[in-house]
N, CA, C and O atoms as CSV, one atom per row, in Angstrom:
chain,resi,resn,atom,element,x,y,z
A,1,MET,N,N,79.014,114.209,67.318
A,1,MET,CA,C,78.954,113.608,68.635
A,1,MET,C,C,80.090,112.587,68.764
A,1,MET,O,O,80.044,111.568,68.075
A,2,PRO,N,N,81.084,112.799,69.590
A,2,PRO,CA,C,82.113,111.815,69.755
A,2,PRO,C,C,81.612,110.539,70.402
A,2,PRO,O,O,80.800,110.585,71.325
A,3,GLN,N,N,82.100,109.379,69.914
A,3,GLN,CA,C,81.690,108.154,70.498
A,3,GLN,C,C,82.858,107.549,71.303
A,3,GLN,O,O,84.008,107.940,71.103
A,4,GLN,N,N,82.578,106.622,72.188
A,4,GLN,CA,C,83.686,105.929,72.862
A,4,GLN,C,C,84.233,104.995,71.811
A,4,GLN,O,O,83.518,104.111,71.341
A,5,TYR,N,N,85.478,105.168,71.433
A,5,TYR,CA,C,86.042,104.452,70.278
A,5,TYR,C,C,86.716,103.179,70.733
A,5,TYR,O,O,87.678,103.245,71.498
A,6,PRO,N,N,86.253,102.020,70.294
A,6,PRO,CA,C,86.790,100.776,70.820
A,6,PRO,C,C,88.003,100.260,70.073
A,6,PRO,O,O,88.461,99.152,70.352
A,7,LEU,N,N,88.549,101.038,69.116
A,7,LEU,CA,C,89.679,100.537,68.317
A,7,LEU,C,C,90.960,101.264,68.709
A,7,LEU,O,O,90.921,102.420,69.131
A,8,PRO,N,N,92.110,100.572,68.567
A,8,PRO,CA,C,93.374,101.269,68.850
A,8,PRO,C,C,93.686,102.287,67.785
A,8,PRO,O,O,93.078,102.294,66.715
A,9,SER,N,N,94.641,103.149,68.086
A,9,SER,CA,C,95.048,104.143,67.126
A,9,SER,C,C,95.654,103.455,65.883
A,9,SER,O,O,96.137,102.325,65.951
A,10,LEU,N,N,95.612,104.151,64.790
A,10,LEU,CA,C,96.205,103.609,63.575
A,10,LEU,C,C,97.680,103.333,63.828
A,10,LEU,O,O,98.384,104.161,64.406
A,11,GLU,N,N,98.151,102.152,63.388
A,11,GLU,CA,C,99.532,101.769,63.638
A,11,GLU,C,C,100.539,102.554,62.818
A,11,GLU,O,O,101.655,102.843,63.250
A,12,ARG,N,N,100.092,102.886,61.614
A,12,ARG,CA,C,101.000,103.634,60.668
A,12,ARG,C,C,100.262,104.790,60.045
A,12,ARG,O,O,99.046,104.747,59.857
A,13,LEU,N,N,101.015,105.827,59.726
A,13,LEU,CA,C,100.443,107.016,59.115
A,13,LEU,C,C,99.919,106.756,57.749
A,13,LEU,O,O,98.990,107.438,57.317
A,14,ASN,N,N,100.472,105.791,57.030
A,14,ASN,CA,C,100.063,105.530,55.650
A,14,ASN,C,C,99.025,104.405,55.599
A,14,ASN,O,O,98.937,103.698,54.595
A,15,HIS,N,N,98.248,104.233,56.655
A,15,HIS,CA,C,97.189,103.262,56.727
A,15,HIS,C,C,95.851,103.946,57.000
A,15,HIS,O,O,95.824,105.078,57.484
A,16,PHE,N,N,94.771,103.290,56.704
A,16,PHE,CA,C,93.421,103.737,57.061
A,16,PHE,C,C,92.578,102.512,57.375
A,16,PHE,O,O,92.978,101.376,57.119
A,17,ARG,N,N,91.412,102.766,57.930
A,17,ARG,CA,C,90.513,101.647,58.338
A,17,ARG,C,C,89.429,101.449,57.296
A,17,ARG,O,O,88.979,102.390,56.642
A,18,LEU,N,N,89.027,100.195,57.164
A,18,LEU,CA,C,87.851,99.826,56.330
A,18,LEU,C,C,86.924,98.985,57.152
A,18,LEU,O,O,87.366,98.240,58.026
A,19,VAL,N,N,85.638,99.091,56.888
A,19,VAL,CA,C,84.609,98.324,57.594
A,19,VAL,C,C,84.124,97.209,56.689
A,19,VAL,O,O,83.901,97.415,55.496
A,20,ASP,N,N,83.962,96.031,57.259
A,20,ASP,CA,C,83.240,94.955,56.566
A,20,ASP,C,C,81.890,94.809,57.283
A,20,ASP,O,O,81.830,94.431,58.453
A,21,ILE,N,N,80.802,95.119,56.546
A,21,ILE,CA,C,79.448,94.898,57.047
A,21,ILE,C,C,79.187,93.413,56.825
A,21,ILE,O,O,79.168,92.951,55.684
A,22,LEU,N,N,78.987,92.665,57.901
A,22,LEU,CA,C,78.804,91.204,57.799
A,22,LEU,C,C,77.416,90.898,57.305
A,22,LEU,O,O,76.450,91.575,57.657
A,23,PRO,N,N,77.324,89.870,56.485
A,23,PRO,CA,C,75.983,89.530,55.891
A,23,PRO,C,C,74.997,89.030,56.909
A,23,PRO,O,O,75.357,88.221,57.765
A,24,ARG,N,N,73.777,89.479,56.847
A,24,ARG,CA,C,72.671,89.082,57.675
A,24,ARG,C,C,71.413,89.629,57.028
A,24,ARG,O,O,71.474,90.433,56.097
A,25,GLU,N,N,70.282,89.187,57.527
A,25,GLU,CA,C,69.007,89.714,57.092
A,25,GLU,C,C,68.795,91.122,57.613
A,25,GLU,O,O,69.458,91.509,58.576
A,26,TYR,N,N,67.909,91.905,57.028
A,26,TYR,CA,C,67.672,93.281,57.381
A,26,TYR,C,C,67.472,93.496,58.906
A,26,TYR,O,O,68.095,94.362,59.521
A,27,ASP,N,N,66.597,92.688,59.468
A,27,ASP,CA,C,66.251,92.932,60.913
A,27,ASP,C,C,67.202,92.310,61.900
A,27,ASP,O,O,67.028,92.505,63.103
A,28,ALA,N,N,68.207,91.565,61.454
A,28,ALA,CA,C,69.196,90.974,62.377
A,28,ALA,C,C,70.103,92.062,62.926
A,28,ALA,O,O,70.274,93.109,62.301
A,29,PRO,N,N,70.692,91.813,64.111
A,29,PRO,CA,C,71.609,92.779,64.705
A,29,PRO,C,C,72.734,93.143,63.740
A,29,PRO,O,O,73.184,92.310,62.954
A,30,LEU,N,N,73.170,94.355,63.807
A,30,LEU,CA,C,74.248,94.820,62.924
A,30,LEU,C,C,75.607,94.346,63.489
A,30,LEU,O,O,75.926,94.556,64.660
A,31,ARG,N,N,76.370,93.714,62.624
A,31,ARG,CA,C,77.722,93.253,63.021
A,31,ARG,C,C,78.696,93.652,61.951
A,31,ARG,O,O,78.478,93.407,60.764
A,32,CYS,N,N,79.781,94.273,62.383
A,32,CYS,CA,C,80.794,94.736,61.454
A,32,CYS,C,C,82.183,94.422,62.030
A,32,CYS,O,O,82.356,94.256,63.238
A,33,THR,N,N,83.148,94.350,61.134
A,33,THR,CA,C,84.558,94.281,61.539
A,33,THR,C,C,85.259,95.447,60.919
A,33,THR,O,O,84.869,95.954,59.867
A,34,VAL,N,N,86.323,95.874,61.603
A,34,VAL,CA,C,87.161,96.982,61.034
A,34,VAL,C,C,88.587,96.451,60.957
A,34,VAL,O,O,89.064,95.772,61.866
A,35,SER,N,N,89.252,96.773,59.860
A,35,SER,CA,C,90.631,96.405,59.716
A,35,SER,C,C,91.450,97.602,59.190
A,35,SER,O,O,90.914,98.519,58.568
A,36,GLU,N,N,92.685,97.562,59.446
A,36,GLU,CA,C,93.627,98.617,58.988
A,36,GLU,C,C,94.277,98.135,57.705
A,36,GLU,O,O,94.778,97.013,57.636
A,37,VAL,N,N,94.267,98.983,56.695
A,37,VAL,CA,C,94.851,98.614,55.380
A,37,VAL,C,C,95.798,99.742,54.900
A,37,VAL,O,O,95.607,100.908,55.247
A,38,PRO,N,N,96.811,99.377,54.104
A,38,PRO,CA,C,97.701,100.406,53.607
A,38,PRO,C,C,97.090,101.212,52.513
A,38,PRO,O,O,96.364,100.680,51.673
A,39,LEU,N,N,97.374,102.515,52.506
A,39,LEU,CA,C,96.922,103.361,51.401
A,39,LEU,C,C,97.463,102.921,50.087
A,39,LEU,O,O,96.802,103.102,49.065
A,40,SER,N,N,98.638,102.351,50.061
A,40,SER,CA,C,99.292,101.979,48.811
A,40,SER,C,C,98.676,100.726,48.159
A,40,SER,O,O,98.888,100.501,46.967
A,41,ASP,N,N,97.920,99.906,48.910
A,41,ASP,CA,C,97.380,98.683,48.310
A,41,ASP,C,C,96.016,98.355,48.953
A,41,ASP,O,O,95.864,97.308,49.583
A,42,PRO,N,N,95.051,99.232,48.797
A,42,PRO,CA,C,93.718,98.989,49.414
A,42,PRO,C,C,92.903,97.938,48.603
A,42,PRO,O,O,93.119,97.787,47.400
A,43,PRO,N,N,91.981,97.224,49.260
A,43,PRO,CA,C,91.096,96.384,48.510
A,43,PRO,C,C,90.013,97.272,47.864
A,43,PRO,O,O,89.954,98.478,48.105
A,44,VAL,N,N,89.183,96.659,47.061
A,44,VAL,CA,C,88.063,97.398,46.486
A,44,VAL,C,C,87.079,97.689,47.616
A,44,VAL,O,O,86.759,96.802,48.408
A,45,TYR,N,N,86.594,98.943,47.692
A,45,TYR,CA,C,85.647,99.342,48.688
A,45,TYR,C,C,84.761,100.472,48.230
A,45,TYR,O,O,85.061,101.142,47.242
A,46,GLU,N,N,83.679,100.690,48.935
A,46,GLU,CA,C,82.746,101.772,48.672
A,46,GLU,C,C,82.895,102.759,49.836
A,46,GLU,O,O,83.452,102.404,50.875
A,47,ALA,N,N,82.400,104.000,49.671
A,47,ALA,CA,C,82.496,104.992,50.709
A,47,ALA,C,C,81.137,105.549,51.076
A,47,ALA,O,O,80.277,105.725,50.213
A,48,LEU,N,N,80.940,105.828,52.358
A,48,LEU,CA,C,79.747,106.471,52.849
A,48,LEU,C,C,80.211,107.575,53.793
A,48,LEU,O,O,80.783,107.318,54.853
A,49,SER,N,N,79.949,108.804,53.376
A,49,SER,CA,C,80.258,109.949,54.228
A,49,SER,C,C,78.962,110.361,54.924
A,49,SER,O,O,77.972,110.715,54.283
A,50,TYR,N,N,78.999,110.306,56.211
A,50,TYR,CA,C,77.876,110.536,57.017
A,50,TYR,C,C,77.469,112.027,57.045
A,50,TYR,O,O,78.326,112.904,57.155
A,51,ALA,N,N,76.158,112.303,56.945
A,51,ALA,CA,C,75.710,113.721,56.964
A,51,ALA,C,C,75.796,114.249,58.405
A,51,ALA,O,O,75.201,113.671,59.314
A,52,TRP,N,N,76.523,115.325,58.604
A,52,TRP,CA,C,76.734,115.870,59.935
A,52,TRP,C,C,75.714,116.978,60.246
A,52,TRP,O,O,76.087,118.083,60.641
A,53,CYS,N,N,74.469,116.674,60.070
A,53,CYS,CA,C,73.413,117.630,60.423
A,53,CYS,C,C,72.252,116.914,61.081
A,53,CYS,O,O,72.129,115.694,60.977
A,54,GLY,N,N,71.416,117.652,61.745
A,54,GLY,CA,C,70.277,117.059,62.338
A,54,GLY,C,C,70.555,116.425,63.692
A,54,GLY,O,O,71.589,116.694,64.303
A,55,ASP,N,N,69.645,115.588,64.165
A,55,ASP,CA,C,69.715,114.939,65.464
A,55,ASP,C,C,70.739,113.841,65.451
A,55,ASP,O,O,70.644,112.921,64.639
A,56,HIS,N,N,71.709,113.909,66.323
A,56,HIS,CA,C,72.721,112.824,66.417
A,56,HIS,C,C,72.528,112.004,67.660
A,56,HIS,O,O,73.503,111.532,68.245
A,57,ALA,N,N,71.292,111.819,68.081
A,57,ALA,CA,C,71.042,111.001,69.259
A,57,ALA,C,C,71.402,109.558,68.952
A,57,ALA,O,O,71.051,109.020,67.902
A,58,VAL,N,N,72.120,108.935,69.903
A,58,VAL,CA,C,72.556,107.603,69.723
A,58,VAL,C,C,71.357,106.625,69.841
A,58,VAL,O,O,70.533,106.736,70.749
A,59,SER,N,N,71.294,105.702,68.928
A,59,SER,CA,C,70.213,104.699,68.976
A,59,SER,C,C,70.488,103.635,69.980
A,59,SER,O,O,71.604,103.522,70.487
A,60,ASN,N,N,69.494,102.855,70.276
A,60,ASN,CA,C,69.660,101.735,71.212
A,60,ASN,C,C,68.848,100.574,70.669
A,60,ASN,O,O,67.646,100.755,70.474
A,61,PRO,N,N,69.397,99.404,70.409
A,61,PRO,CA,C,70.706,98.986,70.808
A,61,PRO,C,C,71.800,99.509,69.886
A,61,PRO,O,O,71.519,100.085,68.835
A,62,VAL,N,N,73.033,99.304,70.283
A,62,VAL,CA,C,74.206,99.702,69.487
A,62,VAL,C,C,74.576,98.586,68.546
A,62,VAL,O,O,74.161,97.445,68.753
A,63,MET,N,N,75.333,98.875,67.531
A,63,MET,CA,C,75.815,97.823,66.643
A,63,MET,C,C,77.030,97.162,67.273
A,63,MET,O,O,77.576,97.666,68.255
A,64,GLU,N,N,77.460,96.024,66.706
A,64,GLU,CA,C,78.623,95.340,67.159
A,64,GLU,C,C,79.777,95.640,66.204
A,64,GLU,O,O,79.639,95.481,64.991
A,65,LEU,N,N,80.895,96.065,66.741
A,65,LEU,CA,C,82.076,96.409,65.944
A,65,LEU,C,C,83.245,95.660,66.532
A,65,LEU,O,O,83.655,95.916,67.664
A,66,ASN,N,N,83.786,94.725,65.752
A,66,ASN,CA,C,84.909,93.865,66.262
A,66,ASN,C,C,84.528,93.227,67.573
A,66,ASN,O,O,85.336,93.146,68.499
A,67,ARG,N,N,83.272,92.766,67.649
A,67,ARG,CA,C,82.700,92.077,68.800
A,67,ARG,C,C,82.577,92.953,70.032
A,67,ARG,O,O,82.497,92.446,71.151
A,68,GLN,N,N,82.561,94.276,69.834
A,68,GLN,CA,C,82.348,95.237,70.934
A,68,GLN,C,C,81.190,96.140,70.584
A,68,GLN,O,O,80.949,96.417,69.409
A,69,PRO,N,N,80.469,96.602,71.592
A,69,PRO,CA,C,79.368,97.523,71.296
A,69,PRO,C,C,79.901,98.847,70.804
A,69,PRO,O,O,80.919,99.357,71.271
A,70,PHE,N,N,79.172,99.383,69.842
A,70,PHE,CA,C,79.605,100.660,69.225
A,70,PHE,C,C,78.371,101.506,68.956
A,70,PHE,O,O,77.529,101.100,68.154
A,71,PRO,N,N,78.225,102.673,69.596
A,71,PRO,CA,C,77.018,103.477,69.419
A,71,PRO,C,C,76.976,104.121,68.043
A,71,PRO,O,O,77.991,104.575,67.515
A,72,VAL,N,N,75.783,104.148,67.483
A,72,VAL,CA,C,75.569,104.793,66.176
A,72,VAL,C,C,74.265,105.584,66.255
A,72,VAL,O,O,73.426,105.340,67.121
A,73,THR,N,N,74.115,106.521,65.347
A,73,THR,CA,C,72.889,107.332,65.313
A,73,THR,C,C,71.795,106.529,64.609
A,73,THR,O,O,72.082,105.507,63.985
A,74,HIS,N,N,70.560,106.976,64.702
A,74,HIS,CA,C,69.447,106.305,64.063
A,74,HIS,C,C,69.703,106.331,62.519
A,74,HIS,O,O,69.460,105.332,61.843
A,75,GLU,N,N,70.188,107.462,61.977
A,75,GLU,CA,C,70.391,107.581,60.539
A,75,GLU,C,C,71.437,106.593,60.026
A,75,GLU,O,O,71.245,105.949,58.995
A,76,LEU,N,N,72.564,106.482,60.773
A,76,LEU,CA,C,73.593,105.553,60.372
A,76,LEU,C,C,73.178,104.112,60.485
A,76,LEU,O,O,73.524,103.283,59.644
A,77,GLU,N,N,72.425,103.812,61.542
A,77,GLU,CA,C,71.915,102.457,61.698
A,77,GLU,C,C,71.001,102.089,60.549
A,77,GLU,O,O,71.062,100.973,60.035
A,78,SER,N,N,70.168,103.006,60.149
A,78,SER,CA,C,69.244,102.746,59.016
A,78,SER,C,C,70.054,102.535,57.748
A,78,SER,O,O,69.785,101.596,57.000
A,79,ALA,N,N,71.055,103.402,57.485
A,79,ALA,CA,C,71.875,103.271,56.302
A,79,ALA,C,C,72.634,101.935,56.264
A,79,ALA,O,O,72.715,101.304,55.210
A,80,LEU,N,N,73.181,101.505,57.386
A,80,LEU,CA,C,73.901,100.261,57.423
A,80,LEU,C,C,72.950,99.068,57.158
A,80,LEU,O,O,73.331,98.123,56.467
A,81,ARG,N,N,71.783,99.108,57.675
A,81,ARG,CA,C,70.799,98.043,57.419
A,81,ARG,C,C,70.470,97.964,55.916
A,81,ARG,O,O,70.391,96.875,55.347
A,82,ARG,N,N,70.284,99.108,55.298
A,82,ARG,CA,C,69.940,99.126,53.895
A,82,ARG,C,C,71.136,98.727,52.976
A,82,ARG,O,O,70.956,98.147,51.905
A,83,LEU,N,N,72.332,99.058,53.440
A,83,LEU,CA,C,73.527,98.680,52.664
A,83,LEU,C,C,73.958,97.234,52.850
A,83,LEU,O,O,74.597,96.659,51.969
A,84,ARG,N,N,73.614,96.639,53.993
A,84,ARG,CA,C,74.036,95.270,54.265
A,84,ARG,C,C,73.422,94.306,53.307
A,84,ARG,O,O,72.250,94.431,52.950
A,85,ARG,N,N,74.220,93.320,52.873
A,85,ARG,CA,C,73.791,92.263,51.995
A,85,ARG,C,C,73.412,91.046,52.852
A,85,ARG,O,O,73.929,90.857,53.953
A,86,ALA,N,N,72.516,90.247,52.328
A,86,ALA,CA,C,72.111,89.034,53.068
A,86,ALA,C,C,73.069,87.882,52.851
A,86,ALA,O,O,73.071,86.939,53.642
A,87,ASP,N,N,73.903,87.923,51.784
A,87,ASP,CA,C,74.714,86.774,51.402
A,87,ASP,C,C,76.190,87.088,51.208
A,87,ASP,O,O,76.937,86.177,50.851
A,88,ALA,N,N,76.654,88.292,51.414
A,88,ALA,CA,C,78.066,88.592,51.263
A,88,ALA,C,C,78.474,89.826,52.059
A,88,ALA,O,O,77.663,90.718,52.309
A,89,ARG,N,N,79.723,89.860,52.445
A,89,ARG,CA,C,80.264,91.035,53.125
A,89,ARG,C,C,80.253,92.223,52.170
A,89,ARG,O,O,80.258,92.073,50.948
A,90,ARG,N,N,80.239,93.404,52.773
A,90,ARG,CA,C,80.301,94.630,51.967
A,90,ARG,C,C,81.405,95.471,52.615
A,90,ARG,O,O,81.295,95.852,53.780
A,91,THR,N,N,82.419,95.745,51.891
A,91,THR,CA,C,83.556,96.534,52.401
A,91,THR,C,C,83.384,97.985,52.090
A,91,THR,O,O,83.177,98.388,50.945
A,92,MET,N,N,83.479,98.790,53.179
A,92,MET,CA,C,83.219,100.232,53.009
A,92,MET,C,C,84.167,101.054,53.864
A,92,MET,O,O,84.681,100.587,54.881
A,93,TRP,N,N,84.389,102.293,53.427
A,93,TRP,CA,C,84.943,103.312,54.289
A,93,TRP,C,C,83.775,104.177,54.751
A,93,TRP,O,O,83.111,104.812,53.933
A,94,ILE,N,N,83.521,104.204,56.055
A,94,ILE,CA,C,82.434,104.999,56.635
A,94,ILE,C,C,83.099,105.931,57.679
A,94,ILE,O,O,83.619,105.478,58.699
A,95,ASP,N,N,83.062,107.220,57.392
A,95,ASP,CA,C,83.796,108.175,58.263
A,95,ASP,C,C,83.453,108.023,59.741
A,95,ASP,O,O,84.357,108.044,60.576
A,96,TRP,N,N,82.191,107.871,60.088
A,96,TRP,CA,C,81.768,107.761,61.451
A,96,TRP,C,C,82.424,106.608,62.208
A,96,TRP,O,O,82.638,106.685,63.418
A,97,ILE,N,N,82.735,105.554,61.486
A,97,ILE,CA,C,83.300,104.351,62.043
A,97,ILE,C,C,84.825,104.280,61.875
A,97,ILE,O,O,85.550,103.884,62.787
A,98,CYS,N,N,85.284,104.671,60.692
A,98,CYS,CA,C,86.673,104.513,60.316
A,98,CYS,C,C,87.591,105.587,60.932
A,98,CYS,O,O,88.799,105.376,61.043
A,99,ILE,N,N,87.029,106.715,61.325
A,99,ILE,CA,C,87.824,107.788,61.914
A,99,ILE,C,C,87.422,107.920,63.354
A,99,ILE,O,O,86.235,108.044,63.657
A,100,ASN,N,N,88.365,107.896,64.237
A,100,ASN,CA,C,88.103,108.077,65.641
A,100,ASN,C,C,87.717,109.584,65.815
A,100,ASN,O,O,88.574,110.467,65.803
A,101,GLN,N,N,86.428,109.821,65.972
A,101,GLN,CA,C,85.901,111.202,66.047
A,101,GLN,C,C,86.359,111.952,67.285
A,101,GLN,O,O,86.281,113.179,67.335
A,102,ALA,N,N,86.843,111.212,68.300
A,102,ALA,CA,C,87.313,111.881,69.536
A,102,ALA,C,C,88.809,112.259,69.437
A,102,ALA,O,O,89.317,112.986,70.291
A,103,ASP,N,N,89.507,111.770,68.404
A,103,ASP,CA,C,90.963,112.009,68.242
A,103,ASP,C,C,91.107,113.119,67.239
A,103,ASP,O,O,90.895,112.926,66.042
A,104,ILE,N,N,91.479,114.322,67.748
A,104,ILE,CA,C,91.588,115.491,66.875
A,104,ILE,C,C,92.658,115.297,65.805
A,104,ILE,O,O,92.459,115.746,64.676
A,105,ASP,N,N,93.760,114.662,66.101
A,105,ASP,CA,C,94.811,114.398,65.118
A,105,ASP,C,C,94.273,113.488,63.984
A,105,ASP,O,O,94.522,113.738,62.804
A,106,GLU,N,N,93.553,112.458,64.361
A,106,GLU,CA,C,93.033,111.536,63.389
A,106,GLU,C,C,91.989,112.174,62.527
A,106,GLU,O,O,91.947,111.932,61.321
A,107,ARG,N,N,91.128,112.999,63.126
A,107,ARG,CA,C,90.112,113.709,62.394
A,107,ARG,C,C,90.682,114.722,61.421
A,107,ARG,O,O,90.048,115.081,60.428
A,108,GLY,N,N,91.895,115.178,61.724
A,108,GLY,CA,C,92.509,116.197,60.872
A,108,GLY,C,C,91.946,117.587,61.087
A,108,GLY,O,O,92.004,118.451,60.212
A,109,VAL,N,N,91.397,117.776,62.281
A,109,VAL,CA,C,90.770,119.088,62.585
A,109,VAL,C,C,91.582,119.790,63.644
A,109,VAL,O,O,91.241,120.900,64.049
């Protein structure tokens, strides 16, 4: 399911995006930031590849991404809540967020 993507295109071909899941308690609204980093010098991060099966109905409310609303599925919202730490940022590559699913060139499809 393509989402309305609130981020600009990648500035350079040798860069990719990483998500910082901001620390909060489990039930608090989800807030994340996304930044572009070079492939040649990435920070330490974890990866979450979203399962592309089942119901992709967008949940409500949406999460906040770089201070903008960003729709996510129920499954991804649940995963982000479980992965979020209460006391520290968690840096991740998450395909649903880091790749503009509406941009065929960026998806590589």
